[in-house]
C-alpha positions in Angstrom: 86.8 191.2 135.7 85.6 190.8 132.2 87.0 190.2 128.7 87.5 193.2 126.4 86.9 192.9 122.7 89.3 195.3 121.1 87.5 195.4 117.7 84.2 196.2 119.4 85.8 199.0 121.4 87.3 200.6 118.2 83.8 200.4 116.6 82.4 202.7 119.3 84.1 205.8 118.1 85.3 207.6 115.0 87.3 210.6 116.3 90.9 210.8 115.3 93.7 211.5 117.8 91.3 211.3 120.7 92.4 208.4 123.0 89.7 206.4 124.9 90.5 204.6 128.1 89.8 200.8 127.8 91.3 199.8 131.2 93.7 200.3 134.0 96.7 198.3 135.2 98.6 199.5 138.2 99.3 203.2 137.6 98.8 203.0 133.8 96.0 203.2 131.3 95.3 201.1 128.2 93.9 203.4 125.6 92.5 203.0 122.1 93.1 205.7 119.5 92.4 206.1 115.8 95.0 208.1 114.0 95.4 209.5 110.5 97.7 212.2 109.2 100.3 213.8 111.3 100.1 214.6 115.0 102.5 217.1 116.6 106.2 216.9 117.6 106.4 216.4 121.3 108.0 214.5 124.2 107.0 213.4 127.7 109.4 214.4 130.4 108.4 211.7 132.9 106.6 208.9 131.0 107.5 206.2 128.6 104.8 205.2 126.0 104.0 202.0 124.2 102.2 202.1 120.8 100.8 198.7 119.7 99.3 198.8 116.1 96.1 196.8 115.8 95.1 197.8 112.2 96.9 200.0 109.6 100.4 201.3 109.9 102.0 203.9 112.1 105.2 205.8 111.2 107.0 207.0 114.3 109.3 209.9 113.4 112.2 210.8 115.5 114.6 213.7 114.9 117.3 211.3 113.5 115.2 208.4 112.0 111.8 206.9 111.4 110.3 203.5 112.4 107.4 201.8 110.7 105.0 199.9 113.0 102.7 197.4 111.4 99.8 195.4 112.8 100.9 193.2 115.7 104.0 195.3 116.3 104.7 197.9 118.9 107.2 200.6 119.7 108.2 202.0 123.0 109.1 205.7 123.1 111.3 206.4 126.1 110.6 209.5 128.3 112.3 212.6 127.0 112.5 211.5 123.4 110.9 213.8 120.9 108.6 212.0 118.5 105.9 212.6 115.8 103.3 209.9 115.2 102.2 209.8 111.5 99.8 207.6 109.6 99.0 207.7 105.9 95.7 205.9 106.5 93.4 205.5 109.4 95.2 203.3 111.9 94.0 201.7 115.1 96.5 201.8 118.0 96.5 200.7 121.6 98.5 202.9 123.9 100.0 201.7 127.2 101.2 204.6 129.3 101.1 206.0 132.8 97.9 207.7 133.9 99.8 211.0 134.1 100.6 211.0 130.4 99.1 214.0 128.5 98.5 213.1 124.9 100.5 216.1 123.5 103.3 215.9 126.2 105.2 219.1 126.5 103.0 220.9 123.9 99.6 222.5 124.5 97.4 223.0 121.5 94.0 222.3 120.0 94.7 218.5 120.2 95.6 218.5 123.9 93.1 216.5 125.9 92.9 217.1 129.6 90.0 214.6 130.2 89.7 211.3 128.4 86.5 209.3 127.8 86.3 205.7 129.2 84.7 203.1 127.0 
């Protein structure tokens, strides 16, 4: 057991849209990811996701509306809900999601990561 310094973990990488595992709790990972620009429309058949913004702003687009997530705020995307993460500036996000969650959900493309790095 040890304390995790979130800012220090974010300083260890620069890649965008490439989540890093910071820890595990039960059957879930806590991941750090830096995002900028637009990701890809996708959904997760079996997993809910939680996005906690640490720095910057995240716009979570849904087919019928959009939510703005600011530092210190989070949004939960229920399984099966199509969504598109977007950020106009580099944004730091903590993800809380089951270990089985593939970053691109039901979509396979150049951003799909089958293996994640642990920091």
